[in-house]
All heavy atoms as a GROMACS GRO file, in nm:
protein
  577
    1MET      N    1   8.505  14.865   8.005
    1MET     CA    2   8.477  14.779   8.124
    1MET      C    3   8.343  14.707   8.114
    1MET      O    4   8.302  14.642   8.200
    1MET     CB    5   8.474  14.867   8.252
    1MET     CG    6   8.608  14.901   8.305
    1MET     SD    7   8.705  14.762   8.353
    1MET     CE    8   8.725  14.784   8.526
    2GLY      N    9   8.273  14.720   8.002
    2GLY     CA   10   8.149  14.661   7.983
    2GLY      C   11   8.148  14.517   7.933
    2GLY      O   12   8.052  14.466   7.890
    3VAL      N   13   8.268  14.458   7.928
    3VAL     CA   14   8.288  14.322   7.875
    3VAL      C   15   8.228  14.224   7.971
    3VAL      O   16   8.253  14.225   8.089
    3VAL     CB   17   8.434  14.294   7.855
    3VAL    CG1   18   8.456  14.151   7.807
    3VAL    CG2   19   8.494  14.388   7.753
    4GLY      N   20   8.145  14.134   7.916
    4GLY     CA   21   8.091  14.026   8.001
    4GLY      C   22   8.185  13.904   7.990
    4GLY      O   23   8.213  13.857   7.880
    5TRP      N   24   8.233  13.856   8.104
    5TRP     CA   25   8.324  13.737   8.107
    5TRP      C   26   8.245  13.617   8.150
    5TRP      O   27   8.156  13.622   8.231
    5TRP     CB   28   8.437  13.759   8.208
    5TRP     CG   29   8.541  13.858   8.155
    5TRP    CD1   30   8.544  13.996   8.176
    5TRP    CD2   31   8.656  13.826   8.076
    5TRP    NE1   32   8.654  14.046   8.110
    5TRP    CE2   33   8.718  13.948   8.050
    5TRP    CE3   34   8.703  13.711   8.019
    5TRP    CZ2   35   8.833  13.952   7.975
    5TRP    CZ3   36   8.821  13.712   7.948
    5TRP    CH2   37   8.881  13.839   7.919
    6TYR      N   38   8.284  13.504   8.095
    6TYR     CA   39   8.228  13.373   8.136
    6TYR      C   40   8.344  13.289   8.173
    6TYR      O   41   8.454  13.303   8.125
    6TYR     CB   42   8.161  13.306   8.018
    6TYR     CG   43   8.029  13.382   7.965
    6TYR    CD1   44   8.042  13.487   7.872
    6TYR    CD2   45   7.910  13.352   8.018
    6TYR    CE1   46   7.934  13.554   7.837
    6TYR    CE2   47   7.790  13.420   7.978
    6TYR     CZ   48   7.811  13.518   7.885
    6TYR     OH   49   7.692  13.585   7.847
    7TYR      N   50   8.317  13.189   8.268
    7TYR     CA   51   8.427  13.096   8.300
    7TYR      C   52   8.362  12.962   8.322
    7TYR      O   53   8.242  12.952   8.350
    7TYR     CB   54   8.511  13.144   8.418
    7TYR     CG   55   8.439  13.146   8.554
    7TYR    CD1   56   8.444  13.036   8.638
    7TYR    CD2   57   8.364  13.252   8.594
    7TYR    CE1   58   8.380  13.036   8.759
    7TYR    CE2   59   8.307  13.262   8.719
    7TYR     CZ   60   8.313  13.148   8.798
    7TYR     OH   61   8.249  13.154   8.922
    8MET      N   62   8.445  12.858   8.307
    8MET     CA   63   8.398  12.723   8.328
    8MET      C   64   8.425  12.685   8.470
    8MET      O   65   8.534  12.692   8.518
    8MET     CB   66   8.472  12.619   8.235
    8MET     CG   67   8.427  12.615   8.095
    8MET     SD   68   8.259  12.551   8.095
    8MET     CE   69   8.226  12.564   7.914
    9ALA      N   70   8.322  12.641   8.538
    9ALA     CA   71   8.332  12.601   8.677
    9ALA      C   72   8.300  12.455   8.684
    9ALA      O   73   8.217  12.399   8.608
    9ALA     CB   74   8.234  12.683   8.766
   10SER      N   75   8.361  12.386   8.775
   10SER     CA   76   8.337  12.239   8.795
   10SER      C   77   8.232  12.228   8.907
   10SER      O   78   8.235  12.298   9.001
   10SER     CB   79   8.459  12.169   8.839
   10SER     OG   80   8.561  12.179   8.735
   11GLY      N   81   8.141  12.137   8.881
   11GLY     CA   82   8.039  12.103   8.982
   11GLY      C   83   8.035  11.959   9.004
   11GLY      O   84   8.084  11.881   8.925
   12TRP      N   85   7.972  11.916   9.117
   12TRP     CA   86   7.970  11.770   9.137
   12TRP      C   87   7.849  11.704   9.067
   12TRP      O   88   7.854  11.584   9.049
   12TRP     CB   89   7.974  11.751   9.291
   12TRP     CG   90   7.853  11.798   9.361
   12TRP    CD1   91   7.839  11.930   9.412
   12TRP    CD2   92   7.736  11.733   9.401
   12TRP    NE1   93   7.718  11.941   9.471
   12TRP    CE2   94   7.653  11.825   9.469
   12TRP    CE3   95   7.691  11.601   9.384
   12TRP    CZ2   96   7.530  11.786   9.518
   12TRP    CZ3   97   7.568  11.566   9.439
   12TRP    CH2   98   7.489  11.656   9.501
   13ILE      N   99   7.755  11.782   9.028
   13ILE     CA  100   7.640  11.721   8.956
   13ILE      C  101   7.667  11.715   8.807
   13ILE      O  102   7.668  11.614   8.744
   13ILE     CB  103   7.509  11.798   8.986
   13ILE    CG1  104   7.468  11.783   9.127
   13ILE    CG2  105   7.399  11.751   8.892
   13ILE    CD1  106   7.347  11.861   9.172
   14ARG      N  107   7.703  11.831   8.756
   14ARG     CA  108   7.747  11.841   8.610
   14ARG      C  109   7.893  11.866   8.615
   14ARG      O  110   7.942  11.944   8.698
   14ARG     CB  111   7.672  11.953   8.544
   14ARG     CG  112   7.529  11.928   8.515
   14ARG     CD  113   7.472  12.033   8.426
   14ARG     NE  114   7.449  12.158   8.502
   14ARG     CZ  115   7.414  12.272   8.453
   14ARG    NH1  116   7.390  12.279   8.324
   14ARG    NH2  117   7.395  12.375   8.527
   15LYS      N  118   7.970  11.801   8.528
   15LYS     CA  119   8.118  11.815   8.532
   15LYS      C  120   8.159  11.955   8.512
   15LYS      O  121   8.241  12.009   8.588
   15LYS     CB  122   8.177  11.722   8.424
   15LYS     CG  123   8.164  11.574   8.462
   15LYS     CD  124   8.273  11.499   8.395
   15LYS     CE  125   8.252  11.352   8.422
   15LYS     NZ  126   8.340  11.309   8.527
   16ASN      N  127   8.114  12.025   8.409
   16ASN     CA  128   8.148  12.164   8.385
   16ASN      C  129   8.024  12.243   8.356
   16ASN      O  130   7.933  12.194   8.298
   16ASN     CB  131   8.246  12.176   8.265
   16ASN     CG  132   8.381  12.114   8.291
   16ASN    OD1  133   8.434  12.135   8.397
   16ASN    ND2  134   8.431  12.038   8.199
   17ARG      N  135   8.026  12.363   8.403
   17ARG     CA  136   7.918  12.458   8.369
   17ARG      C  137   7.969  12.595   8.346
   17ARG      O  138   8.067  12.638   8.397
   17ARG     CB  139   7.810  12.460   8.480
   17ARG     CG  140   7.864  12.509   8.610
   17ARG     CD  141   7.751  12.500   8.720
   17ARG     NE  142   7.808  12.540   8.846
   17ARG     CZ  143   7.811  12.660   8.896
   17ARG    NH1  144   7.757  12.762   8.825
   17ARG    NH2  145   7.865  12.692   9.014
   18ARG      N  146   7.910  12.663   8.260
   18ARG     CA  147   7.941  12.800   8.218
   18ARG      C  148   7.883  12.896   8.316
   18ARG      O  149   7.762  12.898   8.343
   18ARG     CB  150   7.892  12.831   8.074
   18ARG     CG  151   7.921  12.956   8.023
   18ARG     CD  152   7.867  12.968   7.881
   18ARG     NE  153   7.829  13.106   7.860
   18ARG     CZ  154   7.791  13.150   7.740
   18ARG    NH1  155   7.786  13.068   7.637
   18ARG    NH2  156   7.761  13.278   7.719
   19VAL      N  157   7.963  12.982   8.379
   19VAL     CA  158   7.920  13.085   8.471
   19VAL      C  159   7.941  13.223   8.408
   19VAL      O  160   8.047  13.252   8.352
   19VAL     CB  161   7.997  13.073   8.603
   19VAL    CG1  162   7.958  13.178   8.702
   19VAL    CG2  163   7.987  12.935   8.665
   20GLY      N  164   7.839  13.310   8.417
   20GLY     CA  165   7.854  13.444   8.368
   20GLY      C  166   7.726  13.490   8.303
   20GLY      O  167   7.624  13.420   8.305
   21PRO      N  168   7.722  13.609   8.253
   21PRO     CA  169   7.839  13.702   8.242
   21PRO      C  170   7.866  13.770   8.374
   21PRO      O  171   7.773  13.796   8.454
   21PRO     CB  172   7.789  13.798   8.132
   21PRO     CG  173   7.640  13.801   8.151
   21PRO     CD  174   7.602  13.659   8.192
   22ILE      N  175   7.995  13.794   8.395
   22ILE     CA  176   8.040  13.872   8.506
   22ILE      C  177   8.127  13.990   8.460
   22ILE      O  178   8.183  13.981   8.353
   22ILE     CB  179   8.114  13.786   8.613
   22ILE    CG1  180   8.236  13.727   8.547
   22ILE    CG2  181   8.025  13.673   8.670
   22ILE    CD1  182   8.323  13.648   8.651
   23SER      N  183   8.132  14.089   8.543
   23SER     CA  184   8.215  14.211   8.500
   23SER      C  185   8.366  14.175   8.528
   23SER      O  186   8.400  14.076   8.589
   23SER     CB  187   8.179  14.326   8.589
   23SER     OG  188   8.212  14.308   8.723
   24GLU      N  189   8.452  14.262   8.476
   24GLU     CA  190   8.597  14.246   8.494
   24GLU      C  191   8.629  14.252   8.645
   24GLU      O  192   8.710  14.178   8.696
   24GLU     CB  193   8.673  14.349   8.414
   24GLU     CG  194   8.668  14.318   8.272
   24GLU     CD  195   8.755  14.409   8.181
   24GLU    OE1  196   8.826  14.491   8.232
   24GLU    OE2  197   8.744  14.399   8.063
   25ALA      N  198   8.561  14.339   8.718
   25ALA     CA  199   8.587  14.352   8.861
   25ALA      C  200   8.544  14.222   8.932
   25ALA      O  201   8.617  14.175   9.024
   25ALA     CB  202   8.511  14.469   8.924
   26ASP      N  203   8.433  14.161   8.891
   26ASP     CA  204   8.389  14.038   8.949
   26ASP      C  205   8.485  13.925   8.910
   26ASP      O  206   8.514  13.829   8.991
   26ASP     CB  207   8.250  13.997   8.906
   26ASP     CG  208   8.143  14.088   8.969
   26ASP    OD1  209   8.168  14.144   9.076
   26ASP    OD2  210   8.033  14.101   8.911
   27LEU      N  211   8.542  13.925   8.788
   27LEU     CA  212   8.639  13.832   8.748
   27LEU      C  213   8.757  13.832   8.840
   27LEU      O  214   8.806  13.729   8.884
   27LEU     CB  215   8.680  13.854   8.602
   27LEU     CG  216   8.787  13.768   8.546
   27LEU    CD1  217   8.738  13.624   8.531
   27LEU    CD2  218   8.836  13.814   8.411
   28LEU      N  219   8.812  13.957   8.865
   28LEU     CA  220   8.923  13.967   8.955
   28LEU      C  221   8.892  13.919   9.097
   28LEU      O  222   8.976  13.856   9.164
   28LEU     CB  223   8.974  14.108   8.960
   28LEU     CG  224   9.034  14.162   8.826
   28LEU    CD1  225   9.076  14.306   8.841
   28LEU    CD2  226   9.148  14.079   8.773
   29SER      N  227   8.768  13.945   9.141
   29SER     CA  228   8.725  13.897   9.270
   29SER      C  229   8.722  13.745   9.276
   29SER      O  230   8.762  13.684   9.376
   29SER     CB  231   8.587  13.953   9.299
   29SER     OG  232   8.532  13.908   9.418
   30GLU      N  233   8.670  13.679   9.167
   30GLU     CA  234   8.669  13.537   9.167
   30GLU      C  235   8.813  13.476   9.161
   30GLU      O  236   8.830  13.368   9.222
   30GLU     CB  237   8.589  13.484   9.044
   30GLU     CG  238   8.444  13.524   9.038
   30GLU     CD  239   8.365  13.465   9.155
   30GLU    OE1  240   8.354  13.338   9.159
   30GLU    OE2  241   8.318  13.540   9.241
   31ILE      N  242   8.903  13.543   9.101
   31ILE     CA  243   9.046  13.498   9.104
   31ILE      C  244   9.099  13.510   9.246
   31ILE      O  245   9.158  13.416   9.296
   31ILE     CB  246   9.125  13.586   9.006
   31ILE    CG1  247   9.089  13.553   8.867
   31ILE    CG2  248   9.281  13.558   9.032
   31ILE    CD1  249   9.150  13.647   8.758
   32SER      N  250   9.064  13.619   9.320
   32SER     CA  251   9.105  13.641   9.454
   32SER      C  252   9.048  13.536   9.547
   32SER      O  253   9.118  13.490   9.645
   32SER     CB  254   9.064  13.778   9.505
   32SER     OG  255   9.130  13.877   9.435
   33LYS      N  256   8.927  13.491   9.520
   33LYS     CA  257   8.860  13.389   9.606
   33LYS      C  258   8.911  13.249   9.573
   33LYS      O  259   8.882  13.151   9.645
   33LYS     CB  260   8.712  13.391   9.581
   33LYS     CG  261   8.640  13.516   9.633
   33LYS     CD  262   8.492  13.511   9.596
   33LYS     CE  263   8.422  13.640   9.624
   33LYS     NZ  264   8.286  13.635   9.574
   34GLY      N  265   8.989  13.233   9.468
   34GLY     CA  266   9.042  13.104   9.431
   34GLY      C  267   8.951  13.020   9.342
   34GLY      O  268   8.975  12.904   9.317
   35LYS      N  269   8.836  13.078   9.299
   35LYS     CA  270   8.743  13.006   9.208
   35LYS      C  271   8.797  12.996   9.068
   35LYS      O  272   8.751  12.907   8.993
   35LYS     CB  273   8.606  13.078   9.210
   35LYS     CG  274   8.534  13.061   9.340
   35LYS     CD  275   8.398  13.124   9.332
   35LYS     CE  276   8.325  13.103   9.458
   35LYS     NZ  277   8.187  13.162   9.454
   36ILE      N  278   8.887  13.086   9.028
   36ILE     CA  279   8.943  13.088   8.895
   36ILE      C  280   9.097  13.076   8.907
   36ILE      O  281   9.156  13.149   8.982
   36ILE     CB  282   8.905  13.215   8.820
   36ILE    CG1  283   8.756  13.223   8.798
   36ILE    CG2  284   8.979  13.218   8.684
   36ILE    CD1  285   8.704  13.351   8.734
   37SER      N  286   9.154  12.976   8.844
   37SER     CA  287   9.298  12.957   8.848
   37SER      C  288   9.356  12.963   8.709
   37SER      O  289   9.279  12.980   8.610
   37SER     CB  290   9.328  12.816   8.907
   37SER     OG  291   9.272  12.716   8.816
   38PRO      N  292   9.487  12.961   8.690
   38PRO     CA  293   9.546  12.983   8.556
   38PRO      C  294   9.496  12.890   8.448
   38PRO      O  295   9.496  12.920   8.333
   38PRO     CB  296   9.697  12.968   8.583
   38PRO     CG  297   9.721  13.015   8.724
   38PRO     CD  298   9.590  12.964   8.795
   39ASP      N  299   9.452  12.768   8.485
   39ASP     CA  300   9.406  12.670   8.384
   39ASP      C  301   9.256  12.685   8.362
   39ASP      O  302   9.203  12.609   8.277
   39ASP     CB  303   9.451  12.531   8.420
   39ASP     CG  304   9.398  12.485   8.556
   39ASP    OD1  305   9.364  12.569   8.635
   39ASP    OD2  306   9.387  12.361   8.574
   40THR      N  307   9.180  12.768   8.428
   40THR     CA  308   9.041  12.783   8.410
   40THR      C  309   9.011  12.850   8.280
   40THR      O  310   9.080  12.940   8.237
   40THR     CB  311   8.981  12.877   8.525
   40THR    OG1  312   9.008  12.814   8.646
   40THR    CG2  313   8.828  12.892   8.501
   41LEU      N  314   8.914  12.798   8.204
   41LEU     CA  315   8.881  12.854   8.070
   41LEU      C  316   8.792  12.974   8.086
   41LEU      O  317   8.696  12.974   8.162
   41LEU     CB  318   8.802  12.747   7.989
   41LEU     CG  319   8.889  12.627   7.946
   41LEU    CD1  320   8.806  12.521   7.869
   41LEU    CD2  321   9.013  12.667   7.861
   42LEU      N  322   8.826  13.082   8.011
   42LEU     CA  323   8.753  13.206   8.013
   42LEU      C  324   8.706  13.244   7.871
   42LEU      O  325   8.768  13.198   7.775
   42LEU     CB  326   8.837  13.320   8.064
   42LEU     CG  327   8.891  13.310   8.209
   42LEU    CD1  328   8.985  13.426   8.237
   42LEU    CD2  329   8.789  13.304   8.309
   43GLN      N  330   8.600  13.317   7.863
   43GLN     CA  331   8.550  13.360   7.736
   43GLN      C  332   8.489  13.501   7.749
   43GLN      O  333   8.422  13.528   7.846
   43GLN     CB  334   8.442  13.266   7.686
   43GLN     CG  335   8.378  13.296   7.550
   43GLN     CD  336   8.260  13.208   7.522
   43GLN    OE1  337   8.178  13.188   7.603
   43GLN    NE2  338   8.258  13.158   7.397
   44SER      N  339   8.512  13.584   7.644
   44SER     CA  340   8.448  13.714   7.641
   44SER      C  341   8.468  13.769   7.495
   44SER      O  342   8.534  13.703   7.411
   44SER     CB  343   8.510  13.814   7.739
   44SER     OG  344   8.631  13.870   7.689
   45SER      N  345   8.416  13.886   7.470
   45SER     CA  346   8.442  13.946   7.340
   45SER      C  347   8.589  13.982   7.318
   45SER      O  348   8.634  13.983   7.209
   45SER     CB  349   8.355  14.072   7.325
   45SER     OG  350   8.389  14.168   7.420
   46LYS      N  351   8.660  13.999   7.428
   46LYS     CA  352   8.802  14.028   7.421
   46LYS      C  353   8.879  13.904   7.373
   46LYS      O  354   8.991  13.915   7.321
   46LYS     CB  355   8.862  14.072   7.552
   46LYS     CG  356   8.819  14.216   7.591
   46LYS     CD  357   8.887  14.260   7.715
   46LYS     CE  358   8.851  14.406   7.742
   46LYS     NZ  359   8.917  14.459   7.861
   47THR      N  360   8.827  13.785   7.391
   47THR     CA  361   8.890  13.660   7.351
   47THR      C  362   8.825  13.613   7.216
   47THR      O  363   8.845  13.500   7.178
   47THR     CB  364   8.881  13.547   7.448
   47THR    OG1  365   8.745  13.510   7.465
   47THR    CG2  366   8.940  13.589   7.583
   48LYS      N  367   8.754  13.706   7.153
   48LYS     CA  368   8.680  13.678   7.026
   48LYS      C  369   8.583  13.571   7.044
   48LYS      O  370   8.564  13.481   6.958
   48LYS     CB  371   8.777  13.653   6.912
   48LYS     CG  372   8.867  13.773   6.883
   48LYS     CD  373   8.966  13.748   6.771
   48LYS     CE  374   9.046  13.873   6.758
   48LYS     NZ  375   9.160  13.862   6.676
   49ASP      N  376   8.524  13.560   7.168
   49ASP     CA  377   8.422  13.459   7.206
   49ASP      C  378   8.476  13.315   7.195
   49ASP      O  379   8.399  13.226   7.172
   49ASP     CB  380   8.298  13.478   7.122
   49ASP     CG  381   8.225  13.606   7.161
   49ASP    OD1  382   8.220  13.650   7.275
   49ASP    OD2  383   8.172  13.677   7.066
   50LYS      N  384   8.607  13.300   7.207
   50LYS     CA  385   8.666  13.169   7.214
   50LYS      C  386   8.709  13.131   7.361
   50LYS      O  387   8.742  13.226   7.438
   50LYS     CB  388   8.790  13.156   7.122
   50LYS     CG  389   8.751  13.177   6.981
   50LYS     CD  390   8.867  13.158   6.890
   50LYS     CE  391   8.822  13.180   6.746
   50LYS     NZ  392   8.918  13.159   6.652
   51TRP      N  393   8.701  13.011   7.396
   51TRP     CA  394   8.744  12.967   7.528
   51TRP      C  395   8.898  12.963   7.531
   51TRP      O  396   8.960  12.901   7.449
   51TRP     CB  397   8.690  12.835   7.567
   51TRP     CG  398   8.540  12.840   7.591
   51TRP    CD1  399   8.445  12.801   7.504
   51TRP    CD2  400   8.474  12.891   7.704
   51TRP    NE1  401   8.318  12.825   7.565
   51TRP    CE2  402   8.337  12.875   7.686
   51TRP    CE3  403   8.519  12.943   7.828
   51TRP    CZ2  404   8.240  12.915   7.779
   51TRP    CZ3  405   8.429  12.984   7.922
   51TRP    CH2  406   8.290  12.965   7.903
   52VAL      N  407   8.958  13.038   7.627
   52VAL     CA  408   9.101  13.041   7.639
   52VAL      C  409   9.134  13.021   7.791
   52VAL      O  410   9.059  13.057   7.874
   52VAL     CB  411   9.164  13.168   7.591
   52VAL    CG1  412   9.138  13.183   7.435
   52VAL    CG2  413   9.115  13.292   7.668
   53PRO      N  414   9.255  12.962   7.819
   53PRO     CA  415   9.289  12.949   7.957
   53PRO      C  416   9.317  13.086   8.020
   53PRO      O  417   9.373  13.180   7.945
   53PRO     CB  418   9.413  12.863   7.956
   53PRO     CG  419   9.464  12.864   7.818
   53PRO     CD  420   9.349  12.896   7.731
   54MET      N  421   9.292  13.102   8.151
   54MET     CA  422   9.314  13.231   8.214
   54MET      C  423   9.458  13.275   8.204
   54MET      O  424   9.491  13.390   8.194
   54MET     CB  425   9.277  13.222   8.361
   54MET     CG  426   9.268  13.358   8.432
   54MET     SD  427   9.420  13.399   8.519
   54MET     CE  428   9.410  13.295   8.662
   55ASN      N  429   9.555  13.182   8.198
   55ASN     CA  430   9.699  13.217   8.192
   55ASN      C  431   9.737  13.285   8.064
   55ASN      O  432   9.850  13.334   8.052
   55ASN     CB  433   9.785  13.093   8.225
   55ASN     CG  434   9.777  12.985   8.118
   55ASN    OD1  435   9.724  12.998   8.008
   55ASN    ND2  436   9.816  12.868   8.161
   56SER      N  437   9.649  13.293   7.966
   56SER     CA  438   9.675  13.364   7.839
   56SER      C  439   9.621  13.508   7.842
   56SER      O  440   9.639  13.579   7.743
   56SER     CB  441   9.620  13.284   7.723
   56SER     OG  442   9.481  13.288   7.727
   57ILE      N  443   9.565  13.544   7.947
   57ILE     CA  444   9.504  13.679   7.964
   57ILE      C  445   9.592  13.763   8.061
   57ILE      O  446   9.591  13.739   8.182
   57ILE     CB  447   9.361  13.676   8.009
   57ILE    CG1  448   9.281  13.597   7.907
   57ILE    CG2  449   9.300  13.812   8.031
   57ILE    CD1  450   9.138  13.560   7.946
   58GLY      N  451   9.670  13.854   8.006
   58GLY     CA  452   9.764  13.927   8.080
   58GLY      C  453   9.718  13.990   8.212
   58GLY      O  454   9.776  13.971   8.318
   59PRO      N  455   9.614  14.076   8.212
   59PRO     CA  456   9.572  14.140   8.335
   59PRO      C  457   9.521  14.044   8.444
   59PRO      O  458   9.548  14.063   8.559
   59PRO     CB  459   9.456  14.232   8.296
   59PRO     CG  460   9.479  14.256   8.149
   59PRO     CD  461   9.552  14.128   8.098
   60ALA      N  462   9.457  13.936   8.397
   60ALA     CA  463   9.411  13.835   8.493
   60ALA      C  464   9.530  13.761   8.557
   60ALA      O  465   9.535  13.736   8.677
   60ALA     CB  466   9.324  13.734   8.428
   61MET      N  467   9.628  13.728   8.477
   61MET     CA  468   9.750  13.663   8.533
   61MET      C  469   9.835  13.756   8.620
   61MET      O  470   9.890  13.707   8.722
   61MET     CB  471   9.842  13.607   8.415
   61MET     CG  472   9.804  13.473   8.370
   61MET     SD  473   9.784  13.348   8.497
   61MET     CE  474   9.952  13.323   8.560
   62LYS      N  475   9.838  13.884   8.590
   62LYS     CA  476   9.900  13.983   8.669
   62LYS      C  477   9.840  13.984   8.810
   62LYS      O  478   9.908  13.979   8.911
   62LYS     CB  479   9.898  14.117   8.604
   62LYS     CG  480   9.973  14.222   8.683
   62LYS     CD  481   9.967  14.359   8.611
   62LYS     CE  482  10.034  14.466   8.690
   62LYS     NZ  483  10.018  14.599   8.625
   63HIS      N  484   9.708  13.984   8.814
   63HIS     CA  485   9.637  13.979   8.939
   63HIS      C  486   9.661  13.848   9.012
   63HIS      O  487   9.686  13.854   9.133
   63HIS     CB  488   9.487  14.001   8.918
   63HIS     CG  489   9.406  14.008   9.040
   63HIS    ND1  490   9.404  14.114   9.116
   63HIS    CD2  491   9.318  13.916   9.092
   63HIS    CE1  492   9.321  14.099   9.223
   63HIS    NE2  493   9.268  13.970   9.207
   64TRP      N  494   9.662  13.740   8.951
   64TRP     CA  495   9.683  13.607   9.014
   64TRP      C  496   9.827  13.600   9.067
   64TRP      O  497   9.842  13.555   9.178
   64TRP     CB  498   9.658  13.496   8.910
   64TRP     CG  499   9.661  13.364   8.974
   64TRP    CD1  500   9.553  13.299   9.031
   64TRP    CD2  501   9.770  13.271   8.989
   64TRP    NE1  502   9.592  13.175   9.078
   64TRP    CE2  503   9.723  13.158   9.050
   64TRP    CE3  504   9.907  13.280   8.945
   64TRP    CZ2  505   9.810  13.050   9.078
   64TRP    CZ3  506   9.988  13.172   8.971
   64TRP    CH2  507   9.942  13.056   9.040
   65LYS      N  508   9.927  13.651   8.987
   65LYS     CA  509  10.068  13.646   9.035
   65LYS      C  510  10.083  13.735   9.162
   65LYS      O  511  10.166  13.708   9.247
   65LYS     CB  512  10.158  13.683   8.921
   65LYS     CG  513  10.175  13.573   8.819
   65LYS     CD  514  10.267  13.622   8.708
   65LYS     CE  515  10.275  13.509   8.607
   65LYS     NZ  516  10.369  13.548   8.494
   66LYS      N  517  10.006  13.846   9.168
   66LYS     CA  518  10.014  13.938   9.284
   66LYS      C  519   9.971  13.861   9.400
   66LYS      O  520  10.027  13.879   9.514
   66LYS     CB  521   9.936  14.059   9.252
   66LYS     CG  522   9.946  14.164   9.368
   66LYS     CD  523   9.887  14.298   9.329
   66LYS     CE  524   9.740  14.282   9.286
   66LYS     NZ  525   9.670  14.410   9.269
   67LEU      N  526   9.870  13.775   9.390
   67LEU     CA  527   9.819  13.698   9.502
   67LEU      C  528   9.906  13.574   9.533
   67LEU      O  529   9.895  13.522   9.646
   67LEU     CB  530   9.675  13.654   9.471
   67LEU     CG  531   9.577  13.766   9.452
   67LEU    CD1  532   9.444  13.714   9.404
   67LEU    CD2  533   9.552  13.845   9.583
   68HIS      N  534   9.979  13.523   9.440
   68HIS     CA  535  10.056  13.403   9.453
   68HIS      C  536  10.205  13.427   9.416
   68HIS      O  537  10.252  13.360   9.313
   68HIS     CB  538  10.000  13.288   9.369
   68HIS     CG  539   9.861  13.253   9.394
   68HIS    ND1  540   9.752  13.321   9.332
   68HIS    CD2  541   9.802  13.170   9.484
   68HIS    CE1  542   9.642  13.276   9.381
   68HIS    NE2  543   9.666  13.187   9.476
   69PRO      N  544  10.275  13.513   9.478
   69PRO     CA  545  10.416  13.541   9.437
   69PRO      C  546  10.512  13.421   9.448
   69PRO      O  547  10.606  13.413   9.378
   69PRO     CB  548  10.455  13.657   9.534
   69PRO     CG  549  10.365  13.641   9.651
   69PRO     CD  550  10.235  13.588   9.598
   70GLU      N  551  10.473  13.329   9.534
   70GLU     CA  552  10.561  13.212   9.557
   70GLU      C  553  10.557  13.113   9.444
   70GLU      O  554  10.646  13.030   9.427
   70GLU     CB  555  10.523  13.143   9.683
   70GLU     CG  556  10.390  13.068   9.682
   70GLU     CD  557  10.267  13.158   9.699
   70GLU    OE1  558  10.273  13.275   9.723
   70GLU    OE2  559  10.154  13.103   9.681
   71GLU      N  560  10.456  13.128   9.351
   71GLU     CA  561  10.445  13.033   9.244
   71GLU      C  562  10.501  13.087   9.111
   71GLU      O  563  10.474  13.031   9.006
   71GLU     CB  564  10.294  13.000   9.225
   71GLU     CG  565  10.242  12.926   9.348
   71GLU     CD  566  10.109  12.866   9.325
   71GLU    OE1  567  10.076  12.824   9.211
   71GLU    OE2  568  10.031  12.865   9.424
   72GLU      N  569  10.579  13.190   9.115
   72GLU     CA  570  10.632  13.242   8.988
   72GLU      C  571  10.759  13.174   8.955
   72GLU      O  572  10.836  13.134   9.029
   72GLU     CB  573  10.662  13.396   9.007
   72GLU     CG  574  10.539  13.475   8.993
   72GLU     CD  575  10.567  13.628   8.978
   72GLU    OE1  576  10.631  13.660   8.878
   72GLU    OE2  577  10.527  13.698   9.070
   0.00000   0.00000   0.00000
């Protein structure tokens, strides 16, 4: 659970900015708040430090689908 996650957030001053590191619990919280969606880019040591869309990360998508059952 010690993995630090980063995600790309959009801002109105700078187009994209890297946010993190955040814990896996915080990552799920950000998904619940709607700050992270399936097309948001994520990065951690679990992704071999490459930016990947959230929809390619199984546990994150499972959490998102639980919150959005109508979109399956």
